[in-house]
C-alpha positions as CSV (number, residue, x, y, z in Angstrom):
1,X,0.0,0.0,0.0
2,X,2.8,2.4,0.9
3,X,4.5,1.7,-2.5
4,X,1.3,2.7,-4.2
5,X,1.1,5.9,-2.2
6,X,4.8,6.7,-2.8
7,X,4.3,6.1,-6.6
8,X,1.3,8.5,-6.6
9,X,3.4,11.1,-4.8
10,X,6.3,10.8,-7.3
11,X,3.8,11.0,-10.2
12,X,2.3,14.2,-8.7
13,X,5.7,15.7,-8.1
14,X,6.6,14.9,-11.8
15,X,3.4,16.5,-12.9
16,X,3.9,19.6,-10.7
17,X,7.5,20.0,-12.0
18,X,6.4,19.7,-15.6
19,X,3.7,22.3,-15.1
20,X,6.1,24.7,-13.3
21,X,8.7,24.3,-16.1
22,X,6.0,25.0,-18.7
23,X,4.8,28.1,-16.9
24,X,8.4,29.4,-16.5
25,X,9.0,28.8,-20.2
26,X,5.8,30.6,-21.3
27,X,6.5,33.5,-18.8
28,X,10.1,33.8,-20.2
29,X,8.7,34.0,-23.8
30,X,6.1,36.6,-22.8
31,X,8.8,38.8,-21.1
32,X,11.0,38.5,-24.2
33,X,8.3,40.1,-26.4
34,X,8.4,43.8,-26.9
35,X,6.1,45.9,-24.7
36,X,4.0,47.0,-27.7
37,X,3.4,43.4,-28.8
38,X,2.4,42.5,-25.2
39,X,-0.1,45.4,-25.2
40,X,-1.5,44.3,-28.6
41,X,-1.9,40.6,-27.5
42,X,-3.5,41.7,-24.2
43,X,-6.1,43.7,-26.1
44,X,-6.7,40.8,-28.6
45,X,-7.2,38.3,-25.7
46,X,-9.5,40.7,-23.8
47,X,-11.5,41.4,-27.0
48,X,-11.9,37.7,-27.6
49,X,-13.1,37.2,-24.0
50,X,-15.6,40.1,-24.4
51,X,-16.8,38.7,-27.7
52,X,-17.4,35.2,-26.2
53,X,-19.1,36.7,-23.2
54,X,-21.5,38.7,-25.4
55,X,-22.3,35.7,-27.6
56,X,-23.1,33.6,-24.5
57,X,-25.3,36.3,-23.0
58,X,-27.2,36.8,-26.3
59,X,-27.6,33.0,-26.7
60,X,-29.0,32.7,-23.1
61,X,-31.5,35.6,-23.8
62,X,-32.6,34.1,-27.1
63,X,-33.1,30.6,-25.7
64,X,-35.0,31.7,-22.6
65,X,-37.1,34.1,-24.5
66,X,-38.4,31.4,-26.9
67,X,-39.7,29.0,-24.2
68,X,-42.6,29.4,-21.9
69,X,-41.6,29.6,-18.3
70,X,-44.0,26.9,-17.1
71,X,-43.1,23.6,-15.4
72,X,-45.2,20.6,-16.4
73,X,-45.8,18.1,-13.6
74,X,-47.1,14.7,-14.7
75,X,-48.1,11.6,-12.9
76,X,-45.4,8.8,-12.8
77,X,-46.9,5.8,-14.6
78,X,-44.7,3.2,-13.1
79,X,-41.4,1.4,-13.2
80,X,-39.3,1.7,-16.4
81,X,-40.3,-0.8,-19.1
82,X,-36.7,-1.8,-19.7
83,X,-35.9,-5.5,-19.5
84,X,-34.3,-6.5,-16.2
85,X,-30.8,-7.9,-16.5
86,X,-30.3,-11.0,-14.4
87,X,-27.2,-11.2,-12.2
88,X,-26.6,-7.5,-11.8
89,X,-25.9,-6.1,-8.3
90,X,-28.6,-3.5,-8.7
91,X,-31.3,-6.2,-9.3
92,X,-30.2,-8.2,-6.3
93,X,-30.5,-5.2,-4.1
94,X,-33.9,-4.2,-5.5
95,X,-35.2,-7.8,-5.4
96,X,-34.0,-8.4,-1.8
97,X,-35.6,-5.2,-0.6
98,X,-38.9,-5.9,-2.3
99,X,-39.1,-9.5,-1.0
100,X,-39.2,-8.4,2.7
């Protein structure tokens, strides 16, 4: 059991190290860009974020505006008409609880 836990810890450390190295690499590339390019890319990323946000808000408004805001409540007719599989754990539990 302890071997398994130690293996998971080393895997997590490897993953964390990989992610940290990736972040440092990306940060170094970002810093190496000229300031004007950084400003331009920041504006492009922010513009994309705003565009996606507006599209989502419009989509929500359109989808909720087309439907009626009523909830239909119907009577439950009974148990599902799916065939019962023999030998499944769920059936054994259901059958044992209904036989009591």
